N, C-alpha and C positions, 0 to 999 in steps of 0.2 A: 581509728579502730586499731585494736591491739594486734600487731602482726608480726610474722616471723622473718625479720629483715634478712638475716643471713641465708635462710632456706630459700626465700624467693630470688635472691641474687644468684646463688649458686645454680639453681634449677633453670633459670633463664639462660645461663651460660651453657649448661649441658645440652638443653634443647637446640640452642643456637649452633652448636658445633657437632650435633649428631653424636654425642658421646654418652650413650646410656651404659656402655661397657668400657672397660679400661682402654687406654690409648697407650700404644707402645711406639717408640721412635726407632728401636733397633729390631724391627720385625724381620728385616732381610737376613740377619744372622741367626734368627730364632723363628723360623717360619711356622712352627707348631702353634705359636701363640694367635695366628690369625687363620690357620687351617689344620683341622685334625688329619687330613690326608698326608700332611708333611711329616707325620710321626714315622719313624723307621726309615728314613732315607739313608741313614748311616748304619752300617752293620755292626753296631755296638751300642751299649746303653749311653744315651746322650740326655744329660740333665742340664736344666738352666734355672738358676735362682737369682732373683734380682729385686730391685725396688725402684719406685718412680715417684718423684715429687714434682707435680705440675704446679706451675705458678708459685714457686717457692716464695715465702715471705707473706703470702696473702692468706689471711685467716679463713679456714674452711675450704681451701683449695683441695682438689683431688690428690690423694696419695695411695700407692698401690704397692703391695708386696706379692710376689708371685713365685711358684715353683711348677715348672713343667718338666716332663720326662718321657722318654720312649725307649723301647728295646725291641730288637727284632728277634723272632722266635726261630728255633731250630737252625741256628748258625754257629759255626765254630768260632770261639773266642780264646784270646790268651787269658791266662790266669792274672788277676789283679796283682800287681806289685806295688806296695805302698811306698817304695823308695822313689823319689822324684828323678826325672831325667836330668843328667848333669853333663851329657856330651855337648861338644861344641857345635855351632851352627843353629840356624833357626829351625823351628818345628813347623813344618808345613801343614796346611789344612787337610783334613781327611777327605778321601774321595767318597762319593756317594755310590751306594751299591745298586747296580742295574744289571740287566740281562737275565734275570731269574724272577720266579714267583716268591714273594715274601709276605709274611704276616707279622704285624707289629702290634705291640700293646703299649699303652702309655696312660698318663694320667695328668691332672692339673689341681692345684690349689691356689686360689686367688682371693686376696683380701683387699677390698677397695673402699675408701672412705672419701665422701664429699659432702662438706657442709655438715648437716645434722643426720646423715644417713651412712649407713654401712652395709656393704654387700660382700658376703663370704660365700664362695662357690668352690666345689670340689666335684671332680668327674672322672670317669674312665674313658679311654680313647682306644679305638681299634681301627686299624687300617690294613688293606690288602693292596700289594704292588704287583703289577703285571707288566711283563716286558713288552716294549713296543719293537725295540731292536737290542742289540747287544749293549748299547751305550744309552739307552733312553727307556724310562718306565713311566706308567701311568698308574696313579694310585687313587683308592677311593677310601675315605675315612669317616668315621662318625664318633660323635662324643655324646656320652649320656651322664647327667649328673644332677645335682641339687644347687640352687642358689638360695641362700638365706638373707633376707633384707630386713634391717632393723632401723627404726627412727630413734635417734639419740636425743632424748629430751634436754639433757644438760648441755647439749652443743647448740640448742636453739636460742637465739637472741631475740627477745621481744622489745617492742619500742619503748615500753615504760622502764625498762631495766638498762637502757643504753646510757652510756656516759654523756652528760650534758643535757639529758632530757629533763625538762622543768615543767611539763604539762600536768594536768590532773591524772590521778590514778584511775584506770578504766578496767572494766572486765569485759570478757568476750565469751559468752556461753558456748559458741561454736568451737572455739579454740580449746576451752577446758574440757568439753566433751571429747574432742579429738584427742587430747593428751590422756584422758582417763581410760580410753579404750585401745591404748596402743599395746602391741606385742609384736614380736618378730613374724615374718611371713616368709614361707619358702615356696619355691617354684621348681618343677622339673625343667631341666635344661638340655635340650636336644640340638645338636649341631651336626652338620654333614658338609663335606668338602671333596673336591676333585683336584688332584695335582699332577701336572705333567713335568717331568724334570730329567735332567742329565747333568753332567759335571760343569757344563758352561751356560745353562739356561733353565728357567723355570716359568711356568705359567699355572696359577691356581684360582679357583673361585670356591667360595664357602658361604654358609649361612648359619647363624647362631640364634638361639632362643626361638626355635621353629614351633615349639608348643605354646609359646607365649604364657598365658595364665591358665591354660586348660587344666592342668594338674597343679593345685596349690594346697598348702597346709598353713594353718594359723588364722587368727581372727582380727588381726589389726586393721584399722580403718584407713591407714595411708595407702594411697593408690600408687603402687610401684609400676604397674602397667608395662611389664616386658614386652618389648617389640621385636620384630624380626630384623636382624642385621645382615646385610649382604656385604661381602668383601671379595675383591679380585686383586691379585698380585701378578707381577711379571718382572722378569730380569733377564739380561743376556751379558755374558762376559766374554771379552775378546782381549787379545794381547797388545800391550802398547810397545813393549820391548821384551828383552829376555827375562827381565826380573819384575816387570810391572804388568798388571792386568787391570782393566777397567770394567765396571759392571754398572750400566745404567739400570734403574729399577723404578717401579711405581706401585702405589697402593691406592685403590678406589674403594670408597666406603659409601653405603647408602642405608639410610634409615628413614622410613616414611614417617611424617611429611616433611623431614628436613631436607635441604639441598644435598647434592652429591658432594662428598668430600674427596679431593684428589691430592695425593701426595707423590712427588716425583724427585729423584736424585741420582746420584752415582756414588760408587764406592771404588777407591783405588787400593789395590793390594800389592805389597812389596814381598816378593819371593813366596807368595801364598802363605805369609807368616804374619805380617803386620798390615793392618788396614786403617784407612781413614775415609770419611765420606761427608757429603754435604747434601741436604734435601730440603725441599720447600713444601710446606703444608699450605695449600691455598687459603689466603686471607688470615692465617693463624700463626704461623712460625717458620723460622729458618733454623734447621737442625744441623749440628756439627757433631761428628762422632769419631772415635779412635778406639783401637783394640789390638790385641795380638794373642798368639798362642803362647802361654807362659812355659808350657812343656807339653809332654805327650798326654797329660791328663787334664790340664786346666787351661781355660782361656778366659780373657777379661775384656769387657767392652764398657765404654762410657759414652754418654751422649748428653748434649746440652741443647735445650730448646731456647731460642730468642724469640720472644713473643712480638708479632707484628700488630696486635690488636691494641685497644686502649688499656688493657691490663699491664702493658709494658711500663705504665707509669706507677704501678703498685706492686710489681713482683720482680724478683731477681732472676726470672727465668725457670726453666724446668731441668731437672736432673734425673738421668736414668743410669743405673749401674747393673750390669749382669755379669755373673760369674757362671761359666760353663764347665761341666765335668764330662769327660769322655772315658768311660770305664769299659775296659775290654777291648780298647782300640788296637 
């Protein structure tokens, strides 16, 4: 039978790893990617732009480009100075803003490709932050947007077109009808989260794609079938010495009917300026990461995923690079 080999392989991988949405290795430094309630924890405009190549070197492997941002409303900020900081000494991490009611607005744009499928999403984010004490806040956030899903016919590899195939030419009316009726399909994307935080700890839970395919646009026959994703994060920072801090952290993800995905690790910070970390994604990968604050406005992070699955024989690992902008800090 005339089959779409590349699509089948990638789809089995996605289902097996509970990855219908993009995966992020540096979620701890950019918590808005997993929880809309984490928008506005800093009292300035916080932006993150980055890219991720999962299973680099494997044709059709997932790749993601993303932009996330948030800003707190009704707060005093310094005017932006385009000149970069050149003074001596490391630039420490900013402190989260606690002890008062805050409203924050944000947004996201994410482009994700896997095999012969492309998903582009954009959405607006709102969160409200309520003080629990002078040093602790709890926030509630929501995300509302659209995700556009497209089947890329030119990326599909059929059996009869594969190099080395010497069998007879075959036709498949079902596949031909599938291709003839393709168009992009869009879904409303609703998310919600709760986030409890201070300068030394965080606990958050969130859910994405709450409306599934209840509101959709387009007439394509491909079944993208958006499912609800649940995520929980936690971390606690404590001092190792005068200049070193250590933060164990974890991320738990659930997408029915796939098994629960658990990722845990730690991150070591030097003078709240430079960081390095190591984490383990159960049955999937070991992740190493490094980063630092370049100056008062910019920070940079890089992570590498070393695959522990059978894909390690066919891929050069995964790479993720994130540039952060702190405007009005």
